[in-house]
C-alpha positions as CSV (number, residue, x, y, z in Angstrom):
1,M,-0.1,0.0,0.0
2,E,2.8,2.0,0.6
3,W,4.3,1.7,-2.4
4,I,1.1,2.3,-4.1
5,K,0.9,5.8,-2.4
6,K,4.7,6.9,-3.2
7,Q,3.7,6.2,-7.4
8,A,0.4,7.9,-7.3
9,T,2.7,10.6,-5.7
10,L,5.5,10.7,-8.5
11,L,2.7,10.5,-10.8
12,V,0.9,13.9,-9.2
13,A,4.5,15.3,-9.4
14,A,4.9,14.2,-12.7
15,G,1.5,15.4,-14.3
16,L,2.4,19.1,-12.5
17,L,5.4,19.5,-13.8
18,V,4.3,18.9,-17.9
19,I,1.4,21.2,-16.7
20,F,3.7,23.3,-16.1
21,A,5.7,23.4,-19.2
22,I,3.2,23.5,-21.5
23,L,2.4,27.0,-19.3
24,F,5.8,28.0,-19.7
25,V,6.1,27.1,-23.5
26,I,2.2,29.4,-24.2
27,Y,3.5,32.0,-22.1
28,D,7.4,32.5,-22.8
29,T,7.4,31.7,-26.6
30,S,6.0,32.9,-30.3
31,L,4.9,29.3,-30.7
32,F,1.2,30.8,-29.0
33,D,1.8,34.1,-28.9
34,H,-1.6,35.8,-29.4
35,R,-0.3,39.4,-28.7
36,K,1.7,39.7,-32.5
37,T,-1.3,41.9,-33.9
38,H,1.6,42.7,-37.2
39,T,4.2,42.5,-39.4
40,F,6.6,44.8,-39.1
41,D,6.0,46.3,-42.7
42,E,2.2,47.2,-41.5
43,A,3.5,47.9,-38.1
44,V,5.7,50.7,-39.9
45,E,2.3,52.1,-42.2
46,K,0.7,52.3,-39.3
47,Q,3.6,54.1,-37.7
48,T,3.7,57.1,-40.1
49,S,-0.5,56.8,-40.9
50,D,-1.6,60.2,-40.5
51,G,-2.1,61.7,-37.2
52,V,1.3,60.2,-35.8
53,I,3.6,62.6,-34.9
54,N,7.2,61.1,-35.1
55,T,10.4,63.4,-35.0
56,K,13.8,62.9,-35.1
57,E,16.7,65.8,-33.5
58,K,18.9,67.6,-35.7
59,D,21.2,70.5,-35.3
60,G,20.2,71.0,-31.5
61,R,16.9,70.6,-32.8
62,F,13.5,68.3,-33.5
63,V,12.3,68.4,-36.8
64,N,9.7,65.7,-38.7
65,A,11.1,62.0,-39.2
66,S,11.5,60.5,-42.7
67,K,9.4,57.1,-42.8
68,K,12.8,55.6,-43.6
69,D,14.3,57.0,-40.1
70,V,11.3,55.5,-38.1
71,E,11.7,52.2,-40.1
72,E,15.6,52.5,-39.4
73,A,14.4,53.6,-35.5
74,M,11.6,50.4,-35.8
75,A,14.1,47.2,-36.7
76,V,14.6,44.5,-34.3
77,D,18.8,44.0,-35.0
78,S,22.2,44.0,-34.4
79,Q,22.6,48.2,-35.0
80,H,20.3,48.7,-32.2
81,H,20.9,48.3,-28.5
82,N,19.4,44.9,-26.8
83,L,18.3,46.9,-24.0
84,K,16.0,48.3,-25.5
85,H,13.8,45.2,-25.3
86,M,14.9,44.0,-21.6
87,D,11.9,43.9,-19.7
88,I,12.6,47.2,-17.1
89,S,9.3,46.1,-14.7
90,E,11.3,44.1,-12.6
91,K,13.8,45.6,-10.1
92,V,17.7,45.6,-10.0
93,P,19.9,45.0,-6.9
94,L,21.3,48.1,-6.3
95,S,22.3,50.3,-2.8
96,K,21.7,54.3,-2.0
97,S,25.4,54.7,-2.6
98,E,25.6,53.0,-5.8
99,V,22.8,55.0,-7.1
100,N,23.8,58.2,-5.8
101,R,27.7,57.7,-7.5
102,L,25.8,57.9,-10.6
103,L,23.5,61.0,-9.8
104,K,26.7,63.1,-8.6
105,G,26.9,65.8,-10.3
106,K,23.5,65.5,-12.5
107,G,21.6,68.7,-10.6
108,V,18.7,68.7,-8.7
109,L,18.7,64.9,-9.1
110,E,21.7,64.5,-6.8
111,G,21.7,62.8,-4.2
112,Q,18.6,61.6,-4.6
113,G,19.5,58.2,-4.6
114,Q,16.7,56.7,-2.5
115,A,13.7,58.2,-3.8
116,F,14.9,55.9,-7.4
117,L,14.8,53.0,-4.7
118,D,11.3,53.8,-3.3
119,A,9.7,54.4,-6.5
120,Q,11.2,50.7,-7.5
121,D,10.1,48.9,-4.7
122,K,6.7,50.9,-4.1
123,Y,6.0,50.3,-8.5
124,E,8.0,47.7,-9.4
125,V,9.9,49.9,-12.2
126,N,13.7,49.1,-13.3
127,A,15.3,52.1,-10.8
128,L,18.2,51.9,-13.3
129,Y,16.1,53.0,-16.2
130,L,14.2,56.1,-13.6
131,V,17.7,57.2,-14.0
132,S,18.7,57.0,-16.7
133,H,15.5,58.3,-18.2
134,A,15.4,61.1,-15.7
135,L,18.9,61.7,-17.0
136,V,18.6,62.0,-20.6
137,E,15.1,63.9,-20.2
138,T,16.3,66.9,-18.2
139,G,19.8,67.2,-19.7
140,N,21.8,65.4,-16.5
141,G,19.3,67.4,-14.1
142,Q,20.1,70.4,-15.5
143,S,16.7,71.7,-17.5
144,E,14.4,74.4,-16.9
145,L,11.5,71.8,-16.2
146,A,13.7,69.4,-14.0
147,H,14.5,72.7,-11.6
148,G,11.0,73.0,-11.1
149,L,8.8,75.9,-12.4
150,K,7.5,78.3,-9.4
151,S,3.9,79.0,-9.0
152,G,2.5,80.6,-6.1
153,H,4.0,79.7,-2.9
154,E,5.0,76.2,-4.6
155,R,7.8,75.0,-7.6
156,Y,6.9,71.5,-9.8
157,Y,9.0,68.9,-10.8
158,N,9.1,66.9,-13.7
159,F,12.1,64.6,-14.5
160,F,10.6,62.4,-17.1
161,G,8.9,65.0,-19.6
162,I,5.5,63.6,-18.6
163,G,2.6,65.5,-20.4
164,A,6.0,67.7,-22.0
165,F,4.3,67.7,-25.4
166,D,6.1,68.9,-28.2
167,A,4.6,72.4,-29.2
168,N,5.2,73.4,-26.2
169,A,6.6,71.1,-23.8
170,L,7.9,73.9,-20.9
171,K,4.3,74.7,-20.3
172,H,2.7,71.5,-20.6
173,G,5.0,69.5,-18.3
174,N,4.5,71.8,-15.8
175,S,0.6,72.1,-15.6
176,Y,1.2,68.2,-15.0
177,A,4.0,68.4,-12.6
178,K,1.1,70.6,-10.6
179,K,-2.1,68.5,-11.0
180,E,-0.2,66.3,-10.2
181,K,1.2,68.0,-7.1
182,W,4.8,67.2,-7.5
183,T,6.1,69.8,-5.2
184,S,9.7,68.2,-4.6
185,P,11.9,66.3,-6.6
186,R,11.4,62.9,-4.6
187,K,7.6,63.5,-5.5
188,A,8.2,63.6,-9.5
189,I,10.5,60.9,-9.4
190,I,8.0,58.4,-7.4
191,G,5.2,60.0,-9.6
192,G,7.4,59.5,-12.4
193,A,7.7,55.5,-11.6
194,R,4.1,55.6,-10.9
195,F,2.9,57.0,-14.0
196,V,4.6,54.9,-16.2
197,R,3.6,51.5,-14.0
198,Y,0.0,52.6,-14.6
199,N,0.0,54.2,-18.0
200,Y,2.4,51.8,-20.2
201,F,3.4,48.2,-18.2
202,K,-0.6,47.6,-17.0
203,H,-0.8,47.8,-21.2
204,H,1.8,44.8,-21.2
205,Q,4.5,47.5,-23.0
206,L,7.4,47.0,-20.2
207,S,10.1,47.2,-22.3
208,L,11.4,50.8,-23.8
209,Y,10.7,49.7,-27.3
210,Q,7.6,48.7,-26.6
211,M,7.1,51.7,-24.9
212,R,7.5,53.9,-27.9
213,W,6.7,51.7,-30.7
214,N,3.5,50.1,-29.1
215,P,4.1,46.7,-31.2
216,Q,0.9,45.5,-30.3
217,N,-1.0,48.5,-31.9
218,P,1.6,50.6,-33.8
219,G,1.1,54.5,-34.0
220,T,-1.1,54.7,-30.0
221,N,-0.4,55.1,-26.7
222,Q,3.4,55.8,-27.3
223,Y,5.9,57.0,-24.8
224,A,7.7,59.9,-27.1
225,S,7.7,61.2,-30.6
226,D,11.3,61.2,-30.8
227,V,12.5,58.1,-33.3
228,D,15.7,57.5,-31.0
229,W,14.2,57.8,-27.5
230,D,14.6,54.5,-26.5
231,D,18.0,54.3,-27.8
232,N,19.3,57.0,-25.9
233,I,18.3,55.9,-22.6
234,A,19.0,52.5,-23.4
235,Q,22.5,53.5,-24.4
236,L,23.0,55.2,-20.4
237,M,21.8,52.5,-19.2
238,A,23.8,49.4,-21.1
239,R,26.8,52.0,-19.3
240,Y,25.6,51.4,-15.6
241,Y,24.6,48.0,-15.9
242,D,28.1,47.6,-17.2
243,K,29.5,49.4,-14.0
244,Y,27.8,47.6,-11.4
245,G,28.0,43.8,-13.2
246,I,24.2,43.3,-13.3
247,K,23.0,40.9,-15.6
248,K,21.4,41.8,-18.4
249,D,18.4,39.4,-18.9
250,H,14.7,39.1,-19.9
251,I,15.2,40.3,-23.2
252,H,12.5,39.4,-26.1
253,K,12.5,41.0,-29.3
254,D,9.9,38.8,-31.3
255,Y,7.1,41.5,-32.0
256,Y,6.1,41.0,-35.1
257,K,4.2,38.5,-37.3
258,K,6.1,36.6,-39.8
């Protein structure tokens, strides 16, 4: 009787392993990937259709990007950095002092290491992504919007360009910061992480590439109009990953139908 019980237990365990293996294949490979909605060419057509804004920096200012610019920026190839395809909804192991070393000499962001780590813990947004994004967006913490715009007795901060539409980025970015009551650098950092979590991660846009190009629904819900936005942040992230020897994993590039 004891032998039968052991055999039954082994069979149940084996059955569970098979079920988990099948679920893993369905979830983590493209074999049953129902999220692929377009071919690459179809995505480019949607991304360059009327009403979709794509820009590119040229001679210190942003101009309209051509279809070729968009196609080259959207390409999933070795010319672009792998980290733009990495899942940034996962935490990275860093100390306050390590983050503060990255922020040394970075204007208003200097000394805000704990705020970035608290934002990572609260909303599960990669702290090195947050740091890199904030530095790119604020010109290393030196932009006017980063230093805070005064309104009445308060000063409002916006480190991630949230609401900063291209036509009048300063005005709109400040309005968003006021609406969210980001009256300190810490509030702006944690508020930025919350914005990314609920406006992108919740929509399965978990990488910089997905936040910029939204392969599942091209031309909609995109963080920025700059075609190089994701590459710029990924390059800075890569430098910090290498500096601290952090493993780069959960990189997925399979977005489009064949």
